[in-house]
N, C-alpha and C positions, 0 to 999 in steps of 0.2 A: 794299316794295322797288321800285325802278325797273328795268325791263328793256327792253333794245333788241331790235329784231326779229331773228329767227333769221338767222344768216349775216352779221351786222354785223361788219365788220373793225376799225373804229375807233370812236371816240366822236364821231360827227357832232354838230353843234350844233342842226341842225334836220332832222328826218326823220319820216316818217309811220310809224305802227305802234308808237309807244312805249306801254308799259303801266305803270300804277301798280298794283301788286299787294300783297296782304296775306296773311299766314299766321300762325296762332297760334304762339306760342313754346312749345317743348316744356316739359313740367313736369319732374318728377323722373325720369321714364322717357322715353327717346326713342321716338317713334312717328311713323308717317306722318301727314301732315296735308294737307288740301286747300288749294291756293293760290287765293285769290279775286282776280279781276280787278276793280279798282275803276273804272278808266278806261282807255280806249285813245285816244291823241291824237297830234297833231303836236307834237313836242318834241325833246329830246335833251340833250346836254351843257349844263348850266346850268338844267335843269328843277328839280333839287333839289341845290343846292350848299351850303346852310347848314342849320342846325337848323330844321326846318319845323313842329315840333310846338308846340301851345299849352302854356302852363305846366301846365294840368290834363290834358294828353294826350288830350283829347276831340276836337280839331280839328287839321288840318294844312293846309299851303298848298303849292302847286306851280305852276309856270309852264307854260302851254300857248301855243305860238306859233300865230299865224294865218298860213297860207301866203299869199304875195302871188300875185295872179292877174294875168295879162297883160291889158292893156287895148288 
């Protein structure tokens, strides 16, 4: 799942603190599961807009923006 920083009011297109996270799907019985942070980065709306999984479901892709710095 893609999550925005706590307190985000809208879906900004470029912000710091975006997280790509993963959790196990529940089996036949619902139970609490740990959510793993895979990456924290500068991103936002547009980071994952389409199906990003490989056909064998072993890899996925996402966009990380590089913030512009003042010169």
